Each structure stands twice: as structure tokens, then as C-alpha cells.
N, C-alpha and C positions, 0 to 999 in steps of 0.2 A: 504495499498501500505507498502510498505516495504523502507528500507533505499534507497535514492537516490544516483547512485552507476556512475560511470563510470570504466567501463573494456577494459583494454586492449586489441584488439578484436583477434587480425589473423581473423579465418577463421567469427567468429562470436558467436563459438557453445557455450564456456559460459556463454555469455551473452542471447543465445534462451534458453538454460536450465533453467537460474534465472529468467528469463524472465514469462517462460509456468509454471514451477513448481512455482516458488514464490510470483509472480506478481510482483519483485523487476521493479523499476522506472532506465531501464539502456538508460546509452548511451555511443554506443559504439568509438572506439578511437584507432588508429594505424595509424605505418609512414604513409606522405604524401604520395599517392599511388591510384591514381585513381580504379586499378583492384582492390584492398584491399576494398574499398567501394563500390566494383560492385557484390565482393565475396560474402558480408556481408549480402546487400540488397539482391543476390537469394537465400541465405542462413533461412531469413528472411522468404522469401515469400514460398518456400518449406516446409515450416513447419509450415506454418500459421500463421506469424506474419504479421497483416496486419493494421495500415500503420507499414512500416519497421523502425526499431530502428532507433534514429535518431545516427546519425556518426560524430566526427570531424578528421579530418586530421591532423594529430599534430607529428613531432619530435622531439623527446627530446632535450631538451638546447632551442630551437626554442620560441621565444612569443606564448603565447597560444590566441588562437582568442577569449576566454572568461574572461573579464579580475575582472569578482566577482564572480567563483565556487562557488557552493551550494550542492556538491557531497558530500555525507555525507562519501562515502567508494568509495578509489581509488582498484582495485580488478586485480592481474596479474597474468600472472602463466606462471613461464619457461621464462623467460627473461630478467636472466644473461647470457647471452650467452657471450655478446661482453662487452669485462673490459673495454676499450678502449671510452664504451658509459656511464660508471656507473656515472663519473660528470655532465654529463650532465640528464641524470635518475634522478639524486640525487636535480638536480635545477630545474626539472618538477613537482617533487614530493613536492617539497620547494614550488611554486608558487601556485599547487593545495590546500596543509594543511597551510600553513602561508596566503595564502590571503582567507578563507574560509570563508563564509558569512553562519550562519545558516536558514532556509528555516521555520523549525518549531523544536520547543523544545519541542514535543514529539515525542523521537523516536519508532520508528514504530518498530514491533513485529514479525519475523517469525515463534514464536513457540520452536527455537532453546535455550539452555541452555549458549550457546556463548556471550561474555558483551565486547564488545570494545568501545573505545573511540568512538568520533564522534570529527573531519575526523581523517582516518585511513587510512590509506594503507596496502591494507592484499590481502600476496604474499603467492603462493607457488610456487616452481618450484625442480627438479630432477635433481641430480647435474649431472653436463657435463661438468665443468671448476672445476682445481684446488685448494683445501683448501684452498690456500696462496689468489685465486683471491679471490675466494665468501668472506673471511673476505675485504676486500679493499668495497665492497659495505658498506657492515654492521660497519665499522667502518668511511666511509664519510656519511653514514646516521648520525651516535652519533656528528660525527662533526657538521654535518649541524644542532645542534639541536634537535634529534630525541630521542625517546625512543624505542629502535626495541625488541621484546617482540616474542619467541620461542613458539610458541601457540600446537606444535605438528609436527610428522612426517614431515619433510619440507615445515611448517608452519608459517608463521611469520607477527605476527600485527606491523605495524610501526608508529608512532606517535608524533606526537609535548610533545615538557616537559612541561609540566604542572609549570606554575610562582604562587607565593604568590600570586596573584595581580589576577591572571587568575579568570574566574568566575567559578562557582560550575559545576564539571566536566559532559560532557553529555557522557553520557553512552546509547547505543542501542542494543537488544536482538537481535540477529539476528540467 
């Protein structure tokens, strides 16, 4: 089994794809709305995922339902639409990454050649906002103590800054 991941889910399409193709241990998450959860459940069933993927309702900035997150990767796509929500998104990422409790010291591999630190936020997005607005998000991440790494065309890895007293880096090949 690959890394434990929580995915900003929307319709659940990316979560379903990753679970079917790579057998990644996935929990879906999106804002607190019953219809979103129902849509993800429906899409899981019609794509042969049984039981349906677990789902956590969460609105950025609110307290998270789980106090000891152990997701190795937080994955999202096209979420930088609402500039006013950046501080809430960064607050949620801060909780998920800074409260992370490692579950297995041996990271999984899916055979790819991309090395990521655990925990990490892996994000892709298609620019729909002004360049100054996207800089606000990345600057906010750096101000919150994160390292922002540009991995490729519109793909970023955001992780914790390593301290001198930190344990040996945990890296995963995905």
C-alpha cells in the first residue's frame, strides 16, 4: 500500500483514480456539505470502489475532526480560487502537517521517481488568478514555516522546514 493520503476531493475523481491505479490509502475531504459527500459516494460506487472511500467534511480554518492526523500526503488540485480563504487554507495545512504523527517509518513506493518529504502537501493548479494573488498564497506558506518547492509545470510540494533537532528526514517515493 502506498502513502496514506487525504485529498481535497471535489467530485472524488482524483481520489478514485489514485485508489484504483496505485492502491493508495485515501481519505477524501471537502467543505462541510452533504451533497459533496453524497456525490463522492455515488462516484465511488459507479467506479467499483467498495466500500466507498472515507470522507471528512471540513471547511478551511475550522477545527479538524481528527486530532492526530497521520496522512503522509495532503493532495489538492485547483484550490487557489478564493484569495480571501488563503489564510484559512494555510491554517488547515499547518494543522495537518505540524500535527502529523507518523504511522509507519518505512515509506511506501509506487515505483515512480519523485521523492517527497513526509508529511507534505502536493498541489497542482491551473492559473485562474492574477500572479500577485498566487504569490500571496506561497508567501503565506513561507511565513507559516513551510518550504515551497516547485516540482514542475504548476505542481508544488509544500512541507515543513527542517530544524537542526529534527529526526532524520522521512522521504517517500511516489
